[in-house]
C-alpha positions as CSV (number, residue, x, y, z in Angstrom):
1,X,41.0,55.0,69.6
2,X,43.5,57.4,71.0
3,X,43.3,59.6,67.9
4,X,39.5,59.7,68.3
5,X,39.7,60.7,72.0
6,X,42.4,63.3,71.3
7,X,40.2,64.9,68.6
8,X,37.2,65.1,71.0
9,X,39.2,66.5,73.9
10,X,40.8,69.3,71.9
11,X,37.3,70.6,70.9
12,X,35.8,70.7,74.4
13,X,35.8,73.9,76.5
14,X,36.7,77.4,75.8
15,X,40.1,78.4,74.6
16,X,42.3,81.2,75.8
17,X,41.3,83.3,72.7
18,X,37.6,82.9,73.6
19,X,38.2,83.9,77.2
20,X,40.2,86.9,76.1
21,X,37.4,88.0,73.8
22,X,34.9,87.7,76.6
23,X,37.2,89.8,78.8
24,X,37.5,92.5,76.2
25,X,33.7,92.7,75.6
26,X,33.0,92.8,79.4
27,X,35.7,95.5,79.9
28,X,34.2,97.6,77.1
29,X,30.7,97.3,78.6
30,X,32.1,98.4,82.0
31,X,33.9,101.4,80.5
32,X,30.7,102.4,78.7
33,X,28.6,102.1,81.8
34,X,31.1,104.0,84.0
35,X,31.3,106.8,81.4
36,X,27.5,107.1,81.2
37,X,27.1,107.1,84.9
38,X,29.9,109.6,85.4
39,X,28.4,112.0,82.8
40,X,25.0,111.6,84.4
41,X,26.4,112.3,87.9
42,X,28.3,115.2,86.6
43,X,25.2,116.8,85.1
44,X,23.3,116.2,88.3
45,X,25.9,118.0,90.4
46,X,26.3,120.8,87.9
47,X,22.5,121.3,88.1
48,X,22.7,121.4,91.9
49,X,25.6,123.9,91.9
50,X,23.8,126.2,89.5
51,X,20.9,126.3,92.0
52,X,23.2,127.3,94.8
53,X,22.8,131.0,95.7
């Protein structure tokens, strides 16, 4: 019975590898979002500066 319980308990929950993969994907998404927003903001300010007399 202990062997059965041990097998079940080792398969429950996320492992450190799964958590680290989630962190990597979330970090990549944040980097992509910040880069996109930064480039958009840069373009907006460059457009405003070009209109300045």
